[in-house]
N, C-alpha and C positions, 0 to 999 in steps of 0.2 A: 504494500500500500504506500502511495506517495505521501510524504510528510504533510504536504499541503492539504490533503483530503482528511487528515487526522485532526488538525487543529480546530477547524470549525465545529465538528461534532462535539469535541471536548468542551468548547465554549458553550454550545447550546445545552449540553448536559448540565453544566454548572448553573446556567440560568434556570433550567427546569427544576433542578434540585432546590434552588433558592425559593421557588414558588410552591413546592410540594412538601409541606411539613412532615408528612408521614414517610418521606423517602430519606433514609439515613444518608448523611454526607459521606463522601469517600474517606478512606483512612487518612490520618493527618500527614503521614509521610508522602502520600500521593498528592495531597493539597500543597505540601511544601514544594514538590517538584513542579506543580502547576504555577506556583508563585515564581519559581526560578524562570520558568518558560516565559511568563508574561514580562518579567523584569528584563530579561535578555532581549525580548522583542522591543521593548521601549528603548533599550540601549542601541538597537539598530537604527532607530529614528533620531536618537539624541546622543551623538558621540560624546563620550566622557561621562554619561549617566551611570554606567557601571564602573565603579571605582576599582573593584577587584572581583575576579571570578575564578574559582578553581574547582568547580563542581563537575557534574557529568558532561562529557564532551558532546554527547548526542543532543543535549538540550541547546547548547550554543550553536551547533550545526543546523538544527531545525529552525532556530530563530533567524539565522542568516538566510537559509533556503526559502523561507516564507516571507521575507521582508517585502518583496515586490507586491505580494498579494494582501498585505496587512496595512490597514489605514489607522490613523489616530483614533477615529471614532470606534473602530473595532477594538482597539486596545483599551479604550475607556470602558467599553462594555465588558471586556474580559476581566478587567480589574474590579469593576463593580460586582459582577457575578461571583467572582472568587471571594470577595469580601463578604457577600451575603451568605455564601456557603459556609465560610468559616464561622459566621455568626450562628450557624445551626449546630456546630460541634458541641456536644455535651461533655464538659470537662469539670472535674472536681476543683472548686476554688482553691488556689494555692498549689495545685498539682503542676507537674512538668508540662502536661498537655495544655492546661490553661495558660501557662506561661508562653508556650509556643504560639497559641492562637492569638494572644494579646500582642505579641511581637509582630506576627505576620500582618495583623490588621493595622497596626500602627504604620508599618512600611507601606501598605497599600493605600492608606489615607494620604501619605505623602505623594505616592505615585499619581493619585487622582489630581492633586494640585499641579504637579509637574506636567501632566498631560494637558491640563487646561492652559498652561503657559505655552506649551508646544503648539496648541491649536490657535494661538494668537490672542488669548485673553490677557488683558493688562490687569495685574493684581497689585494693589498698593504694597509698598515695601514691607510694612509691618505685617500685613495680612499674609503676604508671600512667605516671609520668614517663619511666621507661626504655623502656616499650613505645611511647609516643607520640613521644618526642624523641631516643631513642637514647643518653641519658646518665642514669646513676643518681646522684641527689643523695645526699650524705652528711648525716646528721642529727647534731646535737651535743646535749650536755647543756647546757641554757641556763645552769645555774649556773657553768659554766666561763667565762662572760663577765663574772663579777663583777669580776675584776681590770681588765678593759677599762673598766668603768663607773667604777672608782676613778680611772683615768687621765683619763677624760673629765670627771669631777667637778672635777678641778684646772683644767680649761680654761674651765669655765662660770662666768660671773659669779655672785656671791652664794654662799650656803651653804644647808644644809638648813633653816635657820630661815626662808628665803625661799620655801620650797615644795619639792615633789618635783623631782628632777633633770630629768625629762622636761619639766615645765612651765617650769622656768627656762631650759632649752635652747631650747624653742620660742619663748619670749618673746624671747630674744636673737636667734634666727634671724629672727623676724618683723620685726626692725628693718630687714631687707633686702627686705621685701615691696614689689613694684612697685605703685604706685597704679593703680587700674583705668583711669583716664582716660589713662594713659601706657603701658598694657600692650601695646597693638597696635604702637605705634611702637617699643617696645623689642624685641619679638619679631621684627618685620620687620627691624630693624637687625641683630639677632643672626643671623637666617637668611641675610641678605645676606653677612655676614662669614664664616659657615660655607661658603657657596658660593664666595666669593673665595679661601678657603684650600684648597678642594678641587679646583677646576678646573685649576690649574696641574699637578696630579699625576694627575688622572683626566679626560682630555678626554671631553666628552659631546656627543651630537648637538645641533646648533644649535636644534632645535625643542623640546628638553626644557623642561618648565615645570611649575608646580604652582599650585594655588589654596589659600589658607590661611584658615581661619575659626576664631573662638573660640566654643566651645560650652559647655553646662552639662549637668548631670544624666547623666553617663556613669560607668561603673565604671573606666575607664582614664584616664590622664593625657594621652595623645596617640594619634592613629591616622592611618596613611597608607593611603588607599584608592587603590591603583594602578589606573589606567584603561586602560593600553596606550597605544601611540603616544607613549611617553616622557612621559606626563602623570600627575600625581598630584593627589589631593584630600587635603589635610592638615587635620585638626581638632585643636585644642588645648582640653582641658577646663579650665575655670576655676572648678570647684566650690570648690577650695581656694585660699587666697591664693598668688600666684605669687611666689616668691623670685627674687632677681636672677640667681643662677647657673642657674636653670632655663631661662632664655631661650636661652642657648647650648646647654645640654644637649638641649633639645627641638629646636632648629634643626639640630643635627648628627644627632640620633637619627632624626628623621622625614624629614629632607631630605638634607643634604650633610655627610658622605659616607654617611649612613645609608640608610633604607629606599628613598627615591626613587632614589638612585644605584644601589643593589643591583638593584632591579627594572629600571631603565633598562639596566644592563649586561647583565642576563640577556636582556632582550628584544632588544637589539642584537646580542649575541654568540652567543646560543644559538638564539633563535627566528628572527630575521631572517637572520642570516648562515649558520646551519646547518640551519634548517628543523625544529628539534626542538620540535614543537608541545606536548609535555608540559609545557614550562615556562610556557605561557600560563596555567596554573593554579597557584596557591600555596595549599596546604592549611594552615589555621591550625595544626592538630595534626599535626606531622610533624618529622623531623630538620632540615628547612630552617629551622625556627623558631629553633633554637639558633644557626645561622649568621646568620640575618637579625637577630635581636635582639642577638646577641653582637657582630656587626660594627657595628651601630648604636650600641651602648653604647661600644665601644672607639673608634669613630670620633671621639669627642670628644677623646680623648687624642692621636689622630693629627693632628687638625686644630689642636689647641691644646696643643702639647707643653710640658713644663715648667710654668712659672708664667704662661704666656701667656694663659690664660683669666682668671686673676686680674687681670693687667695690663689686658686689654681691658675687663673689666667695671669696673674702677676708673676707667679713663681715658675710656671711651666710654659704656658702658651706664648706669653709676650717675648721671652728670650728666643723661643723657637721661631717666632715671626720677625724678630729683630726690631721690636717696638719698645720704646721707652715707656715703661708703665709706672713711673714714679708718681704720676698724677691720676692713677686709676681710681683712687677713692673719690675724687671729685667727679670723675666720669660716671661712677655708679650713683652718686647722689643726684646727678642730673637725670640719669636713667630712671631712678625711682620717681623723681618729680614729674617726669614726662608721663608716667602712668596716670596721673590725675587728669590728663587730657584725653583719655581713651574714649570717653563718651562722645567726642566729636566725630569719631569714625562713622557711627551709625547714622547720625544726623546728616552728615555730608553724603553718605551713600544713599539715604532715603531721598534727599533733595535731588541728587543727580539722577537716580534711577526712576523717580516719579516725575521727573521733568520740571520740577519747580526751581531747579538750580542748573544753570548752563555748565558746560564742561569747564569753561574758563573760571566761572565762579567756584566750582568744586575744587579746582586746582588752587585758586587763591585762598579759599577757606582752609584747605589742607596745609598750605604754607603758613597761614596765620595761626590756626587753632590746633594743628597737629605738629607745627614747626618743622615740616618737611621741606627739603630742597625741592625745587621745581621738578627735577629729574625723578625724585622718589614719589612726589605727588602724582606725576604722570603715570608711573609704574603702578601706583595704587589704583588709579582709575582704570588701567588696563585690566587689573584683576576684577574690578567691579563689572566691567563690560562683559567679561567672560563668565563669571560665577555669581553675579548679582548678590542676592541676600545671603549667600554663603559666608559673607564677611562676618556675620554675627557669631559664628561658631568658635572663633578663637578667644576673644575676650569674654563673652558670656559663658562659653564652655568652660574656660579656666575658672571663672568665678563659681559656677555651679558645682563642678567636680571638686575644686579646692575646698569649698565650704563643707561638702560632704565628707571629704577625707579628713579635714581638720576637726570635724565633729567627733572623730574617734578618740580625740584627746591629744596630749602633747607627746606621748611616747612614740618615737619614730617608727618602731616596728608595728605598732597598732595602726599607724597611718599607712604603712606599706600594705598591710593586710587588707585594710579598707579599700585601698587603691586597686588591689588585685580583684577583690570581690565586685568592684564596679566594672572592671575590664572583662572578666570571663563569665559574666552572666548577662542575660538579655535586659540590661538596664536601659530605661528610657529617661529622658530629662525630668519628667514629672516625678520619677521615683526619688530624685535627689533634691527637689525643691520643696 
């Protein structure tokens, strides 16, 4: 039987099942496979939608083979029908089955929103973010950040006669740029340190590994392509000069204890140990993004608590990079102060994506209220152009995951254990808020 003649009856069967209460739904494992099939089919229409997939090859082959015969309305109908069928599954509250159903339905809710966007519907930024990621970002009045700018002004060398605050800030920060001929050695050392600080707390399969390469001309700063079998391909974008602290940030975020560890734990503890095939696919636009990006961001603080990142960079990475780190304490004071400007990101993104702020206005606001250079502001907008409301997952995700981890208490090991429990279970953002 041709694959194309199989998909339509399966869809119709789901729709029929959803309207016939006396008809028992298919087994949950079969519904999980149908979930993978429809998500892969959406990925054929939306390049980049599938962030990672290492499940059954035949499902991926079928999605590609049927792409020409599949329309967006058909995919919307399949998602709706599958969601309705999952709603008929009788599962004991708190059971593994109930957990799986809840997870699958949350992923399908996000898929419905993404399909609406693919069909041309314009959804306001906050509604889009909430629909895709399960969290509604708060927007602020940018002018409320003026007192923060005044405090930062006191920390930046020079005065207004020496140029705008953002230019003076970036000139100062660029004193810590890693020379290109030393960049790979510094990043390799940082990743190795992130791994050494993670493994005592999170034992991983002996076969886990990754390959890392430096790339250019990307809208993002770093990307982890999880391959399955505990392997990752990590790419670091070097379009912009790489400052010293970014080496540790990216090593933790993309690898240990960030994305590579997250996907490895899911594969080991959910896919291989429990046979939950639905986890072999990671949709880029889903509530998992808040957990994935948030844990990757917070993982830096977990692996390098207190001022240990500063100390490591001063004593190890700066000499390796050939950077004078005698002023690194002031650099970190500025870095911490800049965190108080983080709320500007979502307001600028909302204005730009909703069309209430022109591109040039968004760049100018980024330069004023995020204190970015024009080059970095333009790169930030390039990310928004590509991934839209995905921007919320970093800062909001770190806040949500971080609060949940720190609720475990001040004991470092208790925090690591809470972190693990968030990563290797079907945690949704609402579970942590």
